[in-house]
N, C-alpha and C positions, 0 to 999 in steps of 0.2 A: 406472230405474223407482222411484218413490217408495213406500217401505214405511210404511204408517200405523201399524204395530204399536208399542206402547209397552211397555218392559220396565224394571222397577224393581229394582235390586240393593241389598240391605242386609245388614249383618253385625252379629252380636251381640257381637263382640269389640271390646275397647277398646285393644288393643296389637297392633302389626303382627308377624306371624309366618308360618309356613308355611301356616296355615289361611286366609290371605288371598290366596294366589297364584292359586288357580283362578278365583275370581270376578273378581278384578281384571284378570287377563290375558284372561279371556273378554270382559270389557267392552271391552278394547282390540281384540279380534278383531271383535266385533259392531259397533264404531264405524265400521268400514270400509264398512258397509252403511247403509241408510237407515232404521234403527230410531230411534225416539225413546228415548233411554236416560237414566235418572236413577240416581244413586248416593246413598245416604243412610247416613252413618256418625256415630258418636258423636264429640263434639268432642275426646275424648282420643286418638282413633285418628289417627296421623300418616300421611297418604296419600303414596304415592310420586309422584315427579315426572311419571311417565308419565300418571297419571290427571289431575293438575293441568294438564298440557299439553293433554289432550283437552278439558278444560273451557274452557281459554283459546281453543282453536280452535272452540268452540261445537259440539263433537261429542257432548258429554254435559252433563248438569246435575249439580251436586253440592249436596246438602243436608246441613247439619250440624245434628245435634240434641243436646240435653243433657237432663239431668234438671232440669226447671224447678223453681225454688225459690220458694215462696210468700213474699210480703213479711212483715215482722215483725208488722205489725198483723193480717194474716190468720191467721198462725199463733197469735197470742194469742187471737183470736176463736174459733178452732177448739177451744180448751180448754173453751169454754162452750157451743158449739153441739152439738146432737144429730148423730150421724154423717151422716144423710142430708142435712143442711143445711150440712155443713162445706165449706170451700173445698178444691177438689182441684187438684193440679198438672196442668197440661196436657201432653199427649203430642204434641210437635211432629212426631215421625215419623209418627204417624197422620194429622196434618193434611197433611203433605207427600204422603203416599200418596193420600189422597182428592183433593187438588188435582190431582195428576198423573194419576190415574185409569188405572193401567196395565192392559194386557192380561195381564201376567204379573209376579209378584213372585218374585225369587230370594232366598231366605232362607238366609244362610250362618250356621252355628252351630258353636261350638267343640265342644260335646257334642251329644247327640241330644235335648236338651230345652230348650235356651236360648231357642228362638224359639216355644215353644208358645203364649204369649199373643198373639204377633203372628199366628200361624196362625189362632187363634180370631177375632181382629179381622178378618182377611181373609175368613173364612167369613161372619161377620156382615154384611159389606159386599159379599158376592158377588164377591170378587176371586180370580182363579186364582193359584196359587202352587206353587213347588217348594221343596224343602228340600235342603240339603247338610249332612251331619253328618261332622265330622272326627275325633271320638274318642268312645269309649264306655268308661265306667269300671264294671267289673263289681262294684266295691265300693260303688257309688253307685246304689242301686236306688230307683226312683220310688215315692213314697207313693201312697195311693189317689187323692187329688185330682189329683196330677200325672199319674198313669197314665191317668186318664179324659181329661185334656186331650190327652195324647200320642195316645191312641187316636183321638180325634176329628180332631186335626190331621193325623196321618199318613194316616189313612184317606181324608180328603177332599183331600189334596194331589194335584196332577197327577202328580208323581213325587217320590220320596224317594231321594236319592243318598247313598251311603256310600263311604268311601275304602278299605274292606276288607270282605271277606266275613264275617269274624268280627264286625265291628261291626254288620253287618246281622243276623247270627244272634242276637247278644245283645239287640239292640233288639226283635226278634221275641219272644224269650223274656220280655223285660220287659213287652211288650204282650199276650202270649198269643195272637197271631194271626200268620198268614203275610201279609206285605205284598206283594201282587201288583203294586203300583205302585212297586216299589223296584228300584234298579240300583246296581251298583258302578262307580265311576269312579276315575280316577287323577289325582293332583295334578301340576302342573308341578314342575320342579326347576331348580336354579341352575347347571347345567353343560350343555355341549353334548351332545346325544345321541351325537355322533361323537367325543367327547373321547378323547385317547390320551395319557395321562400315563405317563412312565417310572416304574418302581418305585424307591422310594428305596433307595439303596445305603448303608446305615449300619452302623456297628459295634455299635450297640445296636438293640433292638426297640422300636418306638414305636406305641402305639395311641392313637387320638383318641376322646374322648368328646364328641360334638357335640350340644348341646341346651341349652335355657334352664336356668338354675340354679333348678330347682324340684323339690325332693326328692320331694314328694308324687306328681308325675307321672313324673319322669325317673329317680329313684332313685339319684342319685349317691352317696348315703350307703351304699347296698348295696355298691357297688364298693369304696369306701374301707375298709369293714370287711374285705373280702377282701384288699386290698393291705396291710392292717395285719399280716397273718400273716407270720411270720418267713421262710418260704420265698420269698414274693414280694419282700420287702425285700432279699433276698440275690441276686435274679436280675437279669439284665441287661435289665429291662423298664421302659420309661417310659410313663406315661399322661398325655396332654395334654388338659385340659378346655378346651373352647371354648364361649363363650356369654355371655349376660347374664341377669340375673334377681334376684329378691328374696332368694334363698338363697346369694348369693355369699359373704357374711360367714360363714354357717354352714359353707359348703364350706371356707373358709380355716381356720376353727376346728377342723374335723375333721382336716384335713391336719396341723395343728399337734398336735392331741391324740394322733393315731396316730403322730406323728413320721415322716411319710412324706417321704423325700428324693427319691423317684422319681416325683413328681407335679408338674406345672406347670399353673398356672391362667392362661388367656388370656381376653381380651375377645373380642367378635365378630371373626372373621377370615374373609376371602374363602375361598370353598369350595375353589377350586383350590390356594390356598396351603396349606390344611390337608393336602390329599392329596399335595402335593409333599414333605411332611415326615413323613408317617405311613403305615405299612404296612397298617393295618387300623382298623376302627371297633369300639368296644365301647359298648353302650347297654343299661343295666340298668333299663329302664322298668318302672313298676308298671302302667301302662296307656298305650295309644296309639290311634292310628287306623291309619295305616301311615306310618311316619316317612319324610319326604323325604330325610333324611340317609342312610338305608339305600340308597335308590335311587341317590343321588349317589355314595356310596362304591363301590357295585357297578359303576356306570358307569365309575368311575375305576380299575377293576381292583384293588379293595382287599377283603380278606376282611372278614367281618362277624361279630361276636359279639353276640347279642341274647338277651333273655329271651322266653319263649314267651307273649307277651301280644298281644292284638288281632291285627293282620295281619302281624306279623313273620315267622311261619313260612310265610306265603303266598309269600314271595319268597326265603327262605333255606333251602337244603337242608343239613340237619345233616351235618357232617363232609365236605361236598363244596364248597359255595360259602361256607361259614361254620360257625358253631357256635352251637347254641341251648341256653340254660340253661332247665331245666324250669320255673323260677319265679323271680320277683325276690326271692330269698332268698340270703344269703351262701354257704350250702353248695352251692347249685345253680350260682351264678355261678362259684364256685371250681372246680367240676367241669368246667364248659364251658371256662373259661380254661385249666385244666390240659390239656385235650385240645388246645386251640389251641397251647399252649406246646410240647407234644410234637411238633407239626407245624410249628414255627417255621421250619425250613429250607425248608418248602414254601409259605410264605405267598404268594410271588409266583404260583405255579401256581394256588393256591386263588383268588387275586384274579382271575386270567385266567378261571377257571371262573365266578366271580361275574358278570363282565361278559357272558360268553356266555349266561348264564341271564337276566339282567335285560333284555337287549335283546329277548328274546322275550316278555316279560311286560308291558312298558309301551309306550304309544304315543310317537312321536317328538315330538308336540306336543299334549299333553292339552287345552290351552285351545282349540285349533282344533276338536278332537273335541267338546268340550262346547258350543262355540258352534254347531256344526252340529246338535247334539242339541236345543238350545233353539230354534234356527231352525225345525226340524221340528215341535217342540211348538207353537210359536207359530202355525204355519201351520194347525194343526188346531183352534185356539181360535176 
């Protein structure tokens, strides 16, 4: 049976990361049916081979947009023209959307406000849309103009999806309304739901810090301040940093500044390889959505040490499946890490408890669930 519904996926992000897994894998799931599917991304975003193969097989269309640049002579003329007569850069994504004329637009955004202008564009053109928000920063409050845009966009969306209950709550506080058209969904992860890794038998204790090298969000600097204390330097504890990002040089400089010999910095490493070598995860984020690395660590039977931001405490039970620092400050991280250290002989048992809990909290295939959700939504449009 031919399905005439058309669905358009677009993301505000320009680098590939965990925030791209849900929409991209949902595209793959929906491509098995007879939807007309288009994907539109910025030219800086490097798409995975899976999506490129779907395009090659004519199962989806891929549009690439960029910030169009005016020619030199137009920019020169703009200096002398009144604002209303100046040349404007064209928005190719808007053109792609109007040409495709979708029944539904799926707007993927890193924060809860990145796509507000696109929401207003969709409303202006009577196009239905849903939003996916992957993180909310309580330290980044919308100004009056942005708040008005968010109110209009979120209110008129068919559905607003958040990856944690906390992110939804903070967004409602920012807007000053209850979002009746909101729901919490889960992101896919990069290990098998049924994975069964042996616990590392090591003479030393190893914790992994897995996340992009971005101090503003991930707070690696907070942990380094803790590790600089004499007691941690003298203990048999190693911390392995895994990731990539703009703050890698800053990370190296702080390791040198604090003279840390129990820290190793690694580039991106396959998830299973990380958990073959580390007994637990430590993540001292300043804000989050709900980190995929927390889910992966718990599935792999590893204890988790996290800061109490965003959705972290929704999955981790303090002193049972992991340890929660009250805030992303050195004194609170030190307190939580101290509690974990006191229980170091029980890390394997705590990791087993972590897996028992996480498999009751997440679906086996989040992308399938989300595809079914969109399919149902499309049937009602």
